[in-house]
Biotite code that builds the C-alpha atoms (Angstrom):
import biotite.structure as struc

atoms = struc.array([
    struc.Atom([141.573, 43.017, 152.205], chain_id="A", res_id=1, res_name="MET", atom_name="CA", element="C"),
    struc.Atom([141.464, 39.248, 151.926], chain_id="A", res_id=2, res_name="SER", atom_name="CA", element="C"),
    struc.Atom([141.089, 37.463, 148.598], chain_id="A", res_id=3, res_name="HIS", atom_name="CA", element="C"),
    struc.Atom([137.647, 36.237, 149.657], chain_id="A", res_id=4, res_name="GLU", atom_name="CA", element="C"),
    struc.Atom([136.494, 39.764, 150.558], chain_id="A", res_id=5, res_name="ALA", atom_name="CA", element="C"),
    struc.Atom([137.720, 41.078, 147.189], chain_id="A", res_id=6, res_name="VAL", atom_name="CA", element="C"),
    struc.Atom([135.958, 38.207, 145.397], chain_id="A", res_id=7, res_name="TRP", atom_name="CA", element="C"),
    struc.Atom([132.708, 38.889, 147.289], chain_id="A", res_id=8, res_name="ASN", atom_name="CA", element="C"),
    struc.Atom([132.884, 42.586, 146.390], chain_id="A", res_id=9, res_name="LEU", atom_name="CA", element="C"),
    struc.Atom([133.381, 41.647, 142.739], chain_id="A", res_id=10, res_name="ALA", atom_name="CA", element="C"),
    struc.Atom([130.347, 39.357, 142.857], chain_id="A", res_id=11, res_name="ARG", atom_name="CA", element="C"),
    struc.Atom([128.319, 42.130, 144.491], chain_id="A", res_id=12, res_name="HIS", atom_name="CA", element="C"),
    struc.Atom([129.248, 44.413, 141.582], chain_id="A", res_id=13, res_name="LEU", atom_name="CA", element="C"),
    struc.Atom([128.100, 41.773, 139.105], chain_id="A", res_id=14, res_name="GLY", atom_name="CA", element="C"),
    struc.Atom([131.534, 40.647, 137.945], chain_id="A", res_id=15, res_name="LEU", atom_name="CA", element="C"),
    struc.Atom([132.204, 37.038, 137.049], chain_id="A", res_id=16, res_name="ARG", atom_name="CA", element="C"),
    struc.Atom([135.345, 35.800, 138.684], chain_id="A", res_id=17, res_name="CYS", atom_name="CA", element="C"),
    struc.Atom([136.469, 32.704, 140.474], chain_id="A", res_id=18, res_name="SER", atom_name="CA", element="C"),
    struc.Atom([138.638, 32.100, 143.503], chain_id="A", res_id=19, res_name="MET", atom_name="CA", element="C"),
    struc.Atom([141.314, 30.885, 141.064], chain_id="A", res_id=20, res_name="ARG", atom_name="CA", element="C"),
    struc.Atom([141.690, 34.395, 139.625], chain_id="A", res_id=21, res_name="ASP", atom_name="CA", element="C"),
    struc.Atom([144.546, 36.345, 141.134], chain_id="A", res_id=22, res_name="SER", atom_name="CA", element="C"),
    struc.Atom([143.637, 38.930, 143.718], chain_id="A", res_id=23, res_name="LYS", atom_name="CA", element="C"),
    struc.Atom([145.190, 41.721, 141.652], chain_id="A", res_id=24, res_name="LEU", atom_name="CA", element="C"),
    struc.Atom([143.269, 40.763, 138.506], chain_id="A", res_id=25, res_name="SER", atom_name="CA", element="C"),
    struc.Atom([139.991, 40.828, 140.454], chain_id="A", res_id=26, res_name="VAL", atom_name="CA", element="C"),
    struc.Atom([140.900, 44.220, 141.931], chain_id="A", res_id=27, res_name="ILE", atom_name="CA", element="C"),
    struc.Atom([141.625, 45.560, 138.427], chain_id="A", res_id=28, res_name="ARG", atom_name="CA", element="C"),
    struc.Atom([138.219, 44.273, 137.260], chain_id="A", res_id=29, res_name="ALA", atom_name="CA", element="C"),
    struc.Atom([136.559, 46.054, 140.192], chain_id="A", res_id=30, res_name="ILE", atom_name="CA", element="C"),
    struc.Atom([138.467, 49.261, 139.406], chain_id="A", res_id=31, res_name="GLN", atom_name="CA", element="C"),
    struc.Atom([137.300, 49.126, 135.786], chain_id="A", res_id=32, res_name="ALA", atom_name="CA", element="C"),
    struc.Atom([133.677, 48.475, 136.848], chain_id="A", res_id=33, res_name="ARG", atom_name="CA", element="C"),
    struc.Atom([133.583, 51.534, 139.125], chain_id="A", res_id=34, res_name="VAL", atom_name="CA", element="C"),
    struc.Atom([135.177, 53.791, 136.501], chain_id="A", res_id=35, res_name="GLY", atom_name="CA", element="C"),
    struc.Atom([138.708, 53.932, 137.874], chain_id="A", res_id=36, res_name="HIS", atom_name="CA", element="C"),
    struc.Atom([141.712, 53.088, 135.693], chain_id="A", res_id=37, res_name="PRO", atom_name="CA", element="C"),
    struc.Atom([142.590, 49.410, 136.305], chain_id="A", res_id=38, res_name="PRO", atom_name="CA", element="C"),
    struc.Atom([146.099, 50.110, 137.557], chain_id="A", res_id=39, res_name="CYS", atom_name="CA", element="C"),
    struc.Atom([146.483, 47.952, 140.675], chain_id="A", res_id=40, res_name="CYS", atom_name="CA", element="C"),
    struc.Atom([149.704, 45.963, 140.579], chain_id="A", res_id=41, res_name="GLY", atom_name="CA", element="C"),
    struc.Atom([150.758, 47.227, 137.143], chain_id="A", res_id=42, res_name="THR", atom_name="CA", element="C"),
    struc.Atom([153.735, 49.366, 136.151], chain_id="A", res_id=43, res_name="ASP", atom_name="CA", element="C"),
    struc.Atom([151.485, 52.430, 136.561], chain_id="A", res_id=44, res_name="ASP", atom_name="CA", element="C"),
    struc.Atom([151.681, 51.946, 140.332], chain_id="A", res_id=45, res_name="ARG", atom_name="CA", element="C"),
    struc.Atom([155.225, 53.331, 140.395], chain_id="A", res_id=46, res_name="LEU", atom_name="CA", element="C"),
    struc.Atom([153.903, 56.827, 139.780], chain_id="A", res_id=47, res_name="GLY", atom_name="CA", element="C"),
    struc.Atom([150.717, 56.428, 141.791], chain_id="A", res_id=48, res_name="CYS", atom_name="CA", element="C"),
    struc.Atom([149.543, 59.581, 143.490], chain_id="A", res_id=49, res_name="ARG", atom_name="CA", element="C"),
    struc.Atom([146.210, 58.205, 144.725], chain_id="A", res_id=50, res_name="ALA", atom_name="CA", element="C"),
    struc.Atom([146.967, 58.242, 148.425], chain_id="A", res_id=51, res_name="GLY", atom_name="CA", element="C"),
    struc.Atom([143.368, 57.475, 149.390], chain_id="A", res_id=52, res_name="ALA", atom_name="CA", element="C"),
    struc.Atom([142.965, 54.480, 147.074], chain_id="A", res_id=53, res_name="CYS", atom_name="CA", element="C"),
    struc.Atom([141.353, 51.534, 148.871], chain_id="A", res_id=54, res_name="ARG", atom_name="CA", element="C"),
    struc.Atom([143.699, 49.131, 147.048], chain_id="A", res_id=55, res_name="TRP", atom_name="CA", element="C"),
    struc.Atom([146.947, 50.980, 147.833], chain_id="A", res_id=56, res_name="ARG", atom_name="CA", element="C"),
    struc.Atom([148.190, 48.392, 150.348], chain_id="A", res_id=57, res_name="HIS", atom_name="CA", element="C"),
    struc.Atom([147.712, 45.485, 147.941], chain_id="A", res_id=58, res_name="ASP", atom_name="CA", element="C"),
    struc.Atom([149.077, 47.477, 145.014], chain_id="A", res_id=59, res_name="CYS", atom_name="CA", element="C"),
    struc.Atom([152.212, 48.813, 146.669], chain_id="A", res_id=60, res_name="GLN", atom_name="CA", element="C"),
    struc.Atom([153.106, 45.612, 148.545], chain_id="A", res_id=61, res_name="LYS", atom_name="CA", element="C"),
    struc.Atom([155.014, 44.017, 145.612], chain_id="A", res_id=62, res_name="PRO", atom_name="CA", element="C"),
    struc.Atom([157.170, 47.135, 145.336], chain_id="A", res_id=63, res_name="ILE", atom_name="CA", element="C"),
    struc.Atom([158.331, 46.836, 148.933], chain_id="A", res_id=64, res_name="ALA", atom_name="CA", element="C"),
    struc.Atom([159.300, 43.182, 148.432], chain_id="A", res_id=65, res_name="ILE", atom_name="CA", element="C"),
    struc.Atom([161.094, 43.960, 145.148], chain_id="A", res_id=66, res_name="TRP", atom_name="CA", element="C"),
    struc.Atom([163.166, 46.744, 146.660], chain_id="A", res_id=67, res_name="ARG", atom_name="CA", element="C"),
    struc.Atom([164.541, 44.606, 149.494], chain_id="A", res_id=68, res_name="ARG", atom_name="CA", element="C"),
])
């Protein structure tokens, strides 16, 4: 999902964020708003078992780059 799409979703949920906020920080704010632990892009992602998470691609991407 693009940064703009994430930002628009955050606005739709009533969150205040700007385009200067990192994509992962906005995703974590969205996760917290909908009652999910704000774990995207944190160390908790290493043990993530949420295979159907809508943020999985964005969350796991830094791991793939790090392991190269």
